[in-house]
N, C-alpha and C positions, 0 to 999 in steps of 0.2 A: 425283369426278374419276377419269378413266381413267389408269392408270399403265403404263409399259412392263413387260413380263414380266421378272423377275429373271434368268431363264435363257432365251436365245434358243431358239425352237422348232426351229432347225436345228443346235443345238449338237453333235448326234451326227455331223454331216457334217465332212469335212476342211475346213480353213480356206479352201482355194482353191475349195470348192464352195458357199460361203456368199455371198449377195448381200443386203445390207441397204440399204433406202431409208427415210429418215426424213422425216417431214413434221409440221408443227405448224400448226394453225389459228391465225391471229393473234388473240391475246386470249382464246383458249379454254382455254389451259393444257393442251392435249391433246398428248401425244407418243407416237406409235405406231410400232413397227417392222414393216415389211412385208417378208417374207423369201421369197426364191425357195426352192422345194421341191426335193427330190431327184428326178432324172429317172426316169420309169418305165423298167422293164427293157427294154421293147420299143424304147425310144429309145436306151438305153445300148448295146444289142446292135448298133445300126447305127453306133456310133462306132468309129473306128480305135482299136487297142489302145495305140498310142503315137504320139509326135510324128513318129518316123521313117516310120511307115506312112503318115501324112498327107502327108508330103513327097513320097512316091512316087505320090500320086494326081494325076490331071489336075485342072485347075480345075473342070471340070464335075463330076467325082467328089467333089471337096472340097465343092462347093456342095450336092450331093445328101446328103452325110453331115451337114453342119453346119446346113442349113436347118431340119430338125425341132427341133434344140436351140434355135436362136435363136427360132424361132416359139413354142415352148412357154415359153421364158423371158419373151418379150414378153407372152404371154397371162397368165402368172403375175403379172407386175408389174401388168398392167392390172386384173386381178381384185383384187389387193391394194390398188390405189389406190381402186377402187370401195368396197372394204370400209372403208378409211381414211376416205373422205368420209362414208360412212354413220355411222361411229362419231363423227366430228367433229360431224355434224349432230345426232346424238342428244345429245351433250354440250352443244351450243349451245342446243338446244331444251328442255333439262331444266327442269322446273318451278322457278321461283324460290321461295325460302322465304316462308312467310306472315309477316306482321309479328310482331316479337317483343314483343307486347303482350298484356295481359290484356283480357278482355271481361267486363263485369259484366252480369248479366241476372237473370231471375226464373223459378223453376219452381213449378208448383202442380198439384194434382189437378184433374181436370175432370169426373169422373163419380161422386163420392161422393153418397150419398143425403142428402136433407134440404134441397136447394135451393142457393142461392147461398153462404150463409155458411160451411158446412163446407168447401167447395172454396176459397173466397177466403182463409179463415184458414189454409189449408195452404201459402200462398205463402211462398217463402223466397228471400232474396237469395243469388245464386250468383256464383262467379268461374270462368273457364276461360281457358286460353291460346288464342291464335288458331289454334294447330295442333291444338286439341281435347284437349290434355293438361291435367293438374292441375285437373280439375273439382272444386270444393269449395264448401261453404256459407261465407258470410261473416256474421259477427256472429250466429252461431247462438244464443249465450247470450241474445240479446234476446227470443227466442221461449220465454219461461220460464213461461208459464201458458196454460191453455186459451183459445181464441179469439183468439190473437195471431198476426199475420203479420208478416213482414219483407219489405221491397221495395227493390231496388236502384234508385236514382233519378238519380245523377249522379256525376261525378268532380271532384276538385280539378284546377286547371290543371297541376300537376306530376305528377298521376297517383299520388300517395302516399296520398290520402285519398278515401274513398268516402262518398257521401251515402246513408244508409239510412233509410227510413221504417219506423216500428214502429206497427202499428195493432192496437187491441183493440176488440172489440165484444161486449157482453153477449149471452148466449144469448137472454134475454127480448126484447131489442131486435131481434135477428135474426129471431126468430119473428114479431114484429109486422110487420117490413118484408116478410117473405115472404108473410104473409097479405094485406097491403094493397098489395103490389107497388110500393112506393116507399121512399125513404130517410127515416129519422127521426133527425136528428142532435141529440143532447142530451148534456150533460156526464155524465149517468148511464149512457148507453148506449154512448158512444164515447170513445176517447182515441187520438189520432194525433199522434205527435211525430217530428221529424226529427233524426237523429244524424249526427255526423261520426265515421267509423270509420277508424282507422289500418290500412291494408291489411297492413303488415308485422307489427304486434303484436296487432291485433284490438281495441285499446282503443277504446271507444265513448264519445262525449260528446254528451249531449242538450242541444243549444243552444237549442231552442225552449222547453224547460222553464225556462230562466233568465229571470227577470222575465216569467213566462208572461202571454200576452195572450189565449190561446184553448186550448180542449181539442182543437182540430183544426188542425194546422199541417203543411202539405205544400208541395211544389214548391220545396224549398230548393235554392239554387244559389250558387256563388261569384261575387261581383260582378266582372265583367271589369275589368281594369286597376286593381284595388284589392284587394290581398291581405288587408286588414283588414276587409272588408265582405262581408255576405251578404244575399241576398234570399230571401223566402219568402211564402207566402200563408196567411192566418189566417181562420178562420170565426168571425165575431163577430156576435151578434144575428141570425143567419140569413143574413148577407151575407158573401161572401168578399172579402177585402181584401189588396192587396199591401203588404208591409212590407219595410223594410230594417233591418239591425241590425249591430252590431259582430261581429267574428269569435268573440268569447267569449259571444255571445248577449245582450249588454247593449245598451241604448239602441235599443230597437225603435221604429220610426217608421212610422206609417200614411201611406202615400203617396197615399191618396184620402180623406183625413179629411173633406172637404166633400161626399162623395158617399155615397148610401145604396144604390147599385147593387151587383149581384153581379159582382165582378171576378175574372177567372180568366185562365189562360194568360199569366202574368206573366213577362217576360224583359227583359234589358238589352242594349243595343247593345254591340258588341265593345270599344269604347273606354270604356264605362261612363258615357257622358254622357247617354244617352237611355233611356227605358223604353217598353214597350208592353204592352198587355193587352186583353182583351175584357171589356166590362161590359155585362150584359144582351144579349150576343151582338152588340155593336157594338165596333169597334176604336178604341182611343185611343192617342195618342202623347203623351209628356210629357218634360220634363227629368228628370234623375235624382232630384231632390227632390220630384217630383210636380207641379211648377208648369208653367205654359204648356201645359195639356192641350188637345189638338186631336182632334176626332172625325174619323175617316176616312169620307168619304161614299161608300158603296157602292151605296145604293139597295136593299140586300138585307136581309131580316130575320134571316139567320143568318150571322154572321162569327165565325171561331173560330181559336184557336191561332196568334197572330202570332209570327213569329221574324225576327230581324235577319240581313241578309246579312253575310258576313265583312267587307266594307268599310264597313258601316254606311249604305250609300246606299239600300238597299231593305228593305222589309218583306214577308215572305211569309205568307200565311194562306189559309184556304179561305172561300169566300163563295157564297151562294145561299140555297136553302131547306134546312131541316134534312133530312138524308139525301139531299140532292140539291145538294151544294156542290162547288166545284172550285178548283184552285190559282189564286190571284191574287197579284199584287205591286203595291206602291205605293211611291212615293218616300218618303224619310225625312221630308219635310215634309207628307205626306198627299196629294200630288197624283200624277197620272200613273197612275191605276188601270188595270190591264191583266189580263185573264184569260189565263193561260198555257196551260192544257190543260183537257180535259174528261174526267171519270172514267167516262163512258159507262154510267151507271146504277149504278155502285158507290155504296153507301150511306155509305161512309167510316168504317165500323166493322167490326171483325173479332170474331166471337164467340169467346170464350176459354173457354167452359164447354160441356160436353156435357149439362148439365141446364138446365131453363128458367131464364133470367136476366131478371129484370124490368128491369134497367138497360140491356140491349140490346147489350152488348159493349164493346170497347175502341176508342177513337178511333184512326184510322189516318190520320195527317196527313203532308203533304209535308215534305221537308227539303232544305236547301241542300247543294250540292256544296261541297267544301273551298275551291275557288277562287272560288265565288260566281257562276260563269258559267252554271250550270244548276241544275235542281231534280230530285230523285228523288221519285217518287210512285207510287201504285198505282191501277189502273183495271180495269174489267171487260172481258174478252174472251171472249165466249161464256159458258160456265159457270165460267170461271176468273177469278181476280184476278191480274193480271200486273204485273211491275215495269216502269216507264218512266223515261226521263230526258227533260227538255225544256229547251232553252236559253231565255234571256231574250227571244230573238227569236221564240219559239214553235215552234221546230223540235223535233218529238217523235221519240223513238227507243224502240222496245220492246226491253227487255233480256232478257226471258225468254219462252220459248214452251214451256209446261209441259204435262204429261200432263193429260188431262181431269179436271176437278174440283179442280185444285190452287188453293189460296188463299194468296197471299203477303201479307205485312204488315210494317209497321214497318222500312223500310230505313234504314240508317245508314252513311255513308261512313267509311272509315278515315282517320286523321289525314294520311296521305300522299296520299290521294285515289285510290289504286290498287285498293282493295277496297271492297266493301260487305258488311255483315252484315244479314240479314233473317230474319224468321220465315216459315215455310211449313207449311200444313196439307196433308198428303198421307196418303191412306188413313186418314183419321180422327185422325191424330196431328200435333201441332204441335211442330216442331223448328226449330232455328236452322241457317242455312247461310251460307257465305261464297262470294262471287263475285269473281274477278279480272276487272276491267273490261276489260283489254286484249284478252282472248280469250273472255270469258264462261264460263270454266271454273268449275264449281261444286263446293264441298266441304262435306260435312256437318260441323257443329260439335257438335251434340248428337245423341243417339240414344235418345230416351225412348220407353217403350212406350205402348200404348193406355191412356188414363186419366190421362196426364200431359201437361204442356205446358211449353214454353220460350218466353219472350216478353221484349220490352222490352230489347233489347241495347244496351250503351253501350261504345264503344271507350275504352280507357285513353289519355289524351292523350300520355303519355310512356312510354318503355321501362320494362319491369318490372325492379325491382331483383332481383339474384340472392339 
């Protein structure tokens, strides 16, 4: 805020030579003094020496003597007013503060020799404030042996607890995968668990190890509208299955017990009453206990990453061919299929390593706006991947127009809907950025060097405790 000077700039003048005009922009909190300045000597020389000499002048002579003074005073006041308006405008247009929230994300190396595993195992869960300060690792103690990575995956609804994945892969298994260019998930070669980590204390709780059902447990989330319930995905007998469990990790329940398909992309509606997932790349809807399962008929071989709208009335996912799929929505009962936008040749994955990766990158899927009226997604424009927003009516808006070769990925709106955080590869480096949606002003969030990457950002749902 701009404040009045403690000592007026014309304090050296006699009191009768000072003129002060005060103005305050309504609601701006700005109060500025605009002061007339001392007359130049050339003008003062033309003034009569005293009031008696003025009285002896004719009206015409008085006018000739006083006009320059009045004219200069008017000009001074006019200039001062323009200055005042400029300062008031500056104060009014000052950038609003960024949200007072933490952002969870992941950092990893991208160019270490040895292929995929040395770089993936370098991944660490991180926290940073939305203003770019207080960047730090979270649950660093979990990475306590070679071959271990940590991954930020989600927040609790109150923003006090983070979901952290801890993955370990044996060196022997990693070498086999690199040689054969495919994954090999075995209990001897892999262990992946999901932890609940208290952000304030760092205390970590391995809830998927309680009454363990699998050696690979990922996708943990807090069940909406039920603080005592969690959801996750477990790999069992070569198939991925959605599970529910109690908050303490007990009473795990397979929600697709009668199916032998590979189910993934598991999520719950915002009221907690429905679930969705894709099984063998087909979308399914069901009640929270897994019953009344309905397949969404898209007519496409590849359907991926379903997510519920904030009001629970729609489901968003990508549909089409693998590496040629686009944002679609369908009603909560599986009807009303509609293609929202086209990704214009974008394959829907962003490469996160600078060494050969047999897996082909990280999925880059669309996401709902906070109010559910639109969807954020990425699409190809020339050699770039740009950010877009599309309404449910199909009206598309390009949010970024970036330098040649820029690749954006993983957009996420802030809880208040005024900002988005997203990743961007520029000049060979992957960093995170914030954009204020009102004016598209962009701000860097991370500043990593070549050979490092920042990805998968998640907004804290509630304000950070001091």
